[in-house]
C-alpha positions in Angstrom: -60.1 -27.9 22.0 -60.0 -27.6 25.7 -62.3 -29.8 27.9 -65.6 -28.2 29.0 -64.7 -28.3 32.5 -61.9 -25.9 32.1 -61.8 -22.3 31.5 -58.8 -20.6 29.7 -56.1 -18.6 31.4 -56.1 -14.9 30.8 -53.5 -14.2 28.0 -53.3 -10.5 29.2 -49.9 -9.8 30.8 -49.0 -6.5 32.7 -45.6 -5.5 31.0 -43.0 -4.9 33.4 -42.2 -1.2 34.5 -38.9 0.0 35.5 -37.6 -2.3 38.3 -35.6 -1.4 41.4 -32.6 -3.5 41.1 -29.6 -2.0 43.0 -26.4 -3.8 42.0 -24.1 -2.3 45.0 -21.2 -0.8 43.4 -19.1 -2.2 46.3 -19.7 -5.6 45.1 -17.7 -5.4 42.0 -16.4 -8.8 41.1 -13.6 -10.3 43.0 -11.7 -13.6 42.7 -12.3 -16.2 45.3 -8.7 -17.4 45.2 -6.4 -17.9 48.0 -4.2 -16.0 49.2 -6.4 -13.1 49.9 -8.6 -12.3 46.7 -7.1 -9.6 44.2 -10.1 -7.2 43.3 -10.5 -7.3 39.5 -11.2 -4.1 37.6 -14.9 -3.2 37.5 -14.7 -1.9 34.0 -16.5 -4.0 31.5 -14.7 -6.3 28.9 -15.5 -5.1 25.5 -17.8 -7.4 23.4 -16.7 -7.9 20.0 -20.0 -7.5 18.6 -21.9 -4.1 19.4 -25.5 -3.4 19.2 -27.2 -0.8 17.1 -29.0 1.7 19.1 -32.3 1.2 16.9 -35.3 0.1 18.9 -37.2 -3.0 18.1 -39.0 -2.6 14.8 -38.4 -5.8 13.1 -41.6 -7.8 14.4 -39.7 -10.2 16.6 -42.0 -12.0 19.1 -41.8 -10.7 22.5 -41.7 -13.2 25.3 -44.3 -13.2 28.0 -43.4 -12.1 31.4 -41.6 -14.9 33.2 -42.1 -15.7 36.9 -42.0 -18.7 39.2 -45.3 -17.5 40.8 -48.2 -18.5 38.8 -51.5 -16.5 38.3 -54.1 -17.8 40.5 -53.7 -20.1 43.6 -54.7 -23.7 44.4 -55.9 -24.7 47.6 -54.5 -27.9 48.8 -54.1 -29.4 45.4 -52.9 -33.0 46.1 -50.9 -35.1 43.9 -53.1 -37.7 42.3 -52.9 -41.1 43.7 -55.1 -43.8 45.2 -57.6 -42.3 47.5 -56.3 -38.6 46.8 -58.7 -36.0 45.7 -58.4 -35.0 42.0 -56.0 -32.1 41.9 -57.4 -29.2 40.2 -55.0 -27.0 37.9 -55.7 -23.2 37.9 -52.1 -22.1 36.8 -51.3 -20.3 33.6 -48.2 -22.5 33.2 -47.4 -26.1 33.4 -44.2 -28.0 33.8 -44.4 -31.4 31.8 -42.3 -34.6 31.8 -43.3 -37.7 29.7 -40.8 -40.6 29.7 -40.4 -44.1 30.7 -39.4 -45.0 34.2 -37.3 -47.8 35.9 -40.3 -49.9 36.1 -41.3 -53.1 34.1 -44.7 -54.4 33.7 -45.9 -58.0 33.5 -44.7 -58.3 29.8 -41.3 -57.2 30.7 -42.0 -53.7 28.9 -40.9 -50.4 30.3 -43.6 -48.4 32.1 -43.9 -44.8 30.9 -45.3 -41.8 33.2 -46.7 -38.5 32.6 -45.9 -35.8 35.4 -47.8 -32.4 35.1 -47.3 -29.7 37.8 -47.3 -26.0 38.3 -44.0 -24.1 39.1 -44.8 -23.8 42.8 -46.0 -27.5 42.6 -49.4 -26.5 44.4 -50.8 -28.6 41.6 -49.4 -31.9 40.6 -50.6 -34.8 38.4 -48.9 -38.3 37.7 -50.3 -41.2 35.6 -48.7 -44.3 34.1 -48.8 -45.4 30.6 -48.2 -49.0 29.0 -45.4 -48.6 26.3 -48.0 -49.4 23.5 -49.9 -46.3 24.2 -47.1 -43.6 23.8 -48.4 -41.3 21.2 -49.7 -37.7 21.1 -53.3 -38.8 20.9 -53.1 -40.6 24.2 -51.2 -37.8 25.6 -53.8 -35.3 24.6 -56.6 -37.5 26.4 -54.6 -37.5 29.6 -54.3 -33.5 29.5 -58.0 -33.4 28.6 -58.7 -35.5 31.7 -56.8 -33.1 33.8 -58.8 -30.3 32.4 -62.2 -31.7 32.4 -62.3 -31.5 36.3 -64.5 -28.6 37.5 -62.7 -25.4 38.2 -59.5 -26.2 36.0 -58.1 -23.5 33.8 -56.4 -24.2 30.6 -52.8 -23.0 31.0 -51.2 -20.6 28.4 -48.1 -22.6 28.0 -46.3 -25.7 29.1 -42.6 -26.2 29.4 -41.0 -29.7 28.8 -37.2 -30.6 29.0 -36.8 -33.6 26.9 -36.0 -32.6 23.4 -36.5 -36.1 22.0 -40.2 -35.8 23.1 -40.7 -32.5 21.2 -43.1 -34.1 18.5 -45.6 -36.1 20.8 -45.8 -33.2 23.6 -46.1 -30.2 21.2 -48.7 -32.0 18.9 -50.6 -33.0 22.1 -50.7 -29.5 23.6 -51.3 -27.7 20.3 -54.4 -29.7 19.6 -55.8 -28.1 22.6 -54.3 -24.5 22.0 -51.5 -24.8 24.7 -48.0 -23.4 23.7 -45.3 -26.1 24.1 -42.1 -24.5 25.4 -38.7 -26.6 25.1 -36.8 -25.5 28.3 -34.4 -26.3 30.8 -36.3 -24.1 33.2 -38.5 -26.8 34.6 -37.2 -26.7 37.9 -40.4 -27.9 39.6 -41.0 -31.0 37.7 -37.3 -32.0 37.6 -37.3 -31.6 41.3 -40.3 -33.9 41.5 -38.9 -36.3 39.4 -35.9 -36.7 41.4 -38.0 -37.0 44.6 -39.8 -39.8 43.1 -36.7 -41.6 41.9 -36.2 -42.6 45.6 -39.6 -42.3 47.2 -41.8 -43.8 44.5 -39.9 -45.9 41.7 -37.5 -47.8 44.1 -40.4 -48.9 46.4 -42.5 -50.0 43.5 -42.4 -53.8 43.0 -42.1 -53.2 39.3 -38.7 -51.5 39.9 -35.8 -52.6 37.9 -32.3 -51.1 37.5 -32.3 -52.8 33.9 -35.2 -50.4 33.1 -33.2 -47.1 33.4 -34.3 -44.5 30.7 -31.9 -43.9 27.8 -32.8 -40.4 27.1 -29.6 -38.2 26.8 -29.1 -34.6 26.6 -26.8 -33.4 23.9 -25.8 -29.8 23.8 -25.5 -28.3 20.3 -22.5 -26.5 19.1 -22.5 -22.8 19.9 -24.0 -20.5 17.2 -23.9 -16.7 16.5 -26.8 -14.8 18.3 -28.7 -12.4 16.2 -27.4 -8.6 16.8 -30.7 -7.6 18.4 -29.9 -9.7 21.3 -26.7 -8.1 22.1 -25.6 -5.6 24.4 -22.9 -2.8 24.1 -20.9 -3.9 27.0 -21.0 -6.5 30.0 -19.3 -7.2 33.3 -18.9 -10.0 35.9 -20.7 -9.0 39.1 -21.8 -10.7 42.2 -24.4 -10.2 45.0 -25.0 -12.0 48.4 -27.8 -14.8 48.0 -30.1 -12.8 50.5 -29.8 -9.5 48.4 -30.5 -11.3 45.2 -33.5 -13.3 46.4 -34.8 -9.9 47.7 -34.3 -8.5 44.2 -35.8 -11.5 42.5 -39.4 -10.5 44.3 -39.5 -7.7 41.6 -39.7 -10.3 38.8 -42.3 -12.3 40.7 -44.3 -9.1 40.9 -43.5 -8.6 37.1 -42.0 -5.2 37.6 -39.4 -6.2 35.2 -38.7 -9.0 32.6 -36.9 -12.2 33.9 -37.5 -15.4 35.7 -36.8 -16.8 39.2 -36.7 -20.3 40.6 -37.4 -22.1 43.8 -34.2 -23.1 45.9 -36.2 -25.7 47.5 -37.2 -27.5 44.1 -33.3 -27.6 43.2 -32.0 -28.8 46.4 -30.4 -25.5 47.5 -32.9 -24.4 50.3 -29.9 -24.7 52.8 -27.7 -22.4 50.9 -26.5 -19.6 53.4 -27.9 -16.2 52.6 -24.6 -14.7 52.6 -23.2 -16.8 49.8 -21.7 -14.6 46.9 -23.6 -15.6 43.8 -21.8 -14.7 40.7 -23.5 -12.9 37.7 -23.2 -11.1 34.5 -24.6 -7.6 34.0 -25.5 -6.6 30.3 -25.5 -2.8 29.6 -27.5 -1.4 26.8 -29.0 1.9 25.8 -31.9 -0.3 24.8 -32.3 -2.1 27.9 -36.1 -2.5 27.8 -36.5 -4.0 24.4 -33.4 -6.1 25.0 -34.7 -7.6 28.3 -38.2 -8.1 26.4 -36.5 -10.1 23.5 -34.3 -12.0 25.9 -37.4 -13.0 28.1 -38.5 -15.1 25.1 -35.3 -17.3 25.0 -35.9 -19.5 28.0 -32.6 -18.7 29.2 -30.9 -21.9 31.2 -27.3 -20.7 32.1 -24.4 -18.5 31.1 -20.7 -19.8 30.8 -17.5 -18.2 30.4 -15.8 -20.1 27.8 -12.0 -19.6 28.1 -11.1 -21.8 24.9 -13.2 -19.5 22.8 -12.6 -16.2 25.2 -16.3 -15.5 25.1 -19.6 -15.9 27.0 -21.8 -18.8 25.9 -25.6 -18.3 26.5 -27.7 -21.6 26.9 -31.1 -21.5 26.0 -34.3 -23.7 25.4 -33.4 -27.4 25.8 -30.0 -27.8 24.1 -29.5 -24.3 22.2 -26.2 -22.7 22.8 -25.1 -19.0 21.4 -21.9 -17.1 21.3 -23.1 -14.3 23.2 -19.9 -11.8 23.5 -16.2 -12.2 23.0 -13.6 -10.5 25.0 -9.8 -9.7 24.4 -7.8 -13.0 25.4 -5.1 -12.2 28.0 -3.7 -13.6 31.1 -5.9 -11.2 33.2 -9.3 -11.8 31.5 -8.7 -15.6 31.3 -8.0 -15.7 35.0 -11.2 -13.8 35.6 -13.3 -16.0 33.5 -12.0 -18.9 35.4 -12.5 -17.4 38.7 -16.1 -16.5 37.9 -16.8 -20.2 36.8 -15.1 -21.3 40.0 -17.5 -19.2 42.1 -20.4 -20.4 40.2 -19.2 -23.9 41.2 -18.7 -23.0 44.8 -22.3 -21.4 44.6 -23.6 -25.1 43.5 -24.4 -23.9 39.9 -26.4 -20.9 41.0 -25.9 -17.7 39.1 -27.9 -14.8 37.5 -28.0 -12.5 34.5 -29.2 -8.8 34.6 -30.1 -6.3 32.0 -29.4 -2.5 32.7 -29.1 0.7 30.8 -25.5 1.2 32.1 -23.0 0.6 35.0 -24.3 3.6 36.9 -28.1 2.8 36.6 -30.2 2.3 39.6 -32.9 0.3 37.8 -32.9 -2.9 36.1 -34.9 -4.2 33.0 -34.6 -7.8 33.3 -33.0 -10.3 35.9 -32.8 -14.0 35.5 -31.8 -16.5 38.3 -29.9 -19.2 36.5 -28.7 -22.7 37.5 -26.0 -24.9 35.9 -26.9 -28.5 36.8 -27.0 -32.0 35.5 -30.2 -32.8 33.7 -32.3 -35.8 35.2 -33.0 -39.1 33.5 
């Protein structure tokens, strides 16, 4: 049960209408190699598995509309700390991290810390824990203290990125009716954690390099993705960063499915707006239901796997799926390698779009993605 001081975020979600993503036809994929790039053919590679045109009738759960902008606003909500006013959370979504830090207490034991924030970091809460109180009951009490503050709103969901903490976090949140979502799309709390590594922990007298966390991220072997999530065709595309960010406003306004991220949180605020961002466009006659289903996958990255000659879709914390295969040839392998090189030059930034066909002037889904190393 939620604390008495908190109200519950509205579960109603205005489903996206047809969006207005215009992928410029002139910006078909080009290899960034030197000498001057050779324009690759704009026709889509043929996936090995095609999708039935039947509409969604299997009762699969539709994901909620995703956005980096949370419902409600928080005025001057400061991070908790000595002398700071208690932060009040009015966001419908949280990002959570609960893990040991490079700090040792007077017993020589690792100090743990809970970080909770909203996606725009207008709300932030930090709290240390001794290592003998690492359980779902103590964690739930911490969440209850946050929500006991007058004006607080119980979030609908909370994302976390450490798979090893699934049991403790999901149990603590579940007892309060909050959906625990494993996801690598915890960009705000990851960015905050990296800031604290330099500005907080290393300045703490308890800091010890011997106390580094031992948590690791092991990706699962790629599995087959259910046919309902596949498109009939796909293509490599690209957009200037400035244009792409403009289109992402449609996601923030929930005009169509997808998810965005703050470049500031991931250290890319200085990336030039003319930088070409590589992406993948999916084409399906069932674009709307396809985008709705994919919105529940917590999409992290898309990779071109030249060894398997396919796209790999990374979701959740460590899940990986074979999304679409292509006919292996010298040309398609070179195209896939060039796309991955462009992603590296864009510092991991890329995107995924869902449209009804290559000539469509609207988009049903758009995800801004980032391939990055996970924080300790």
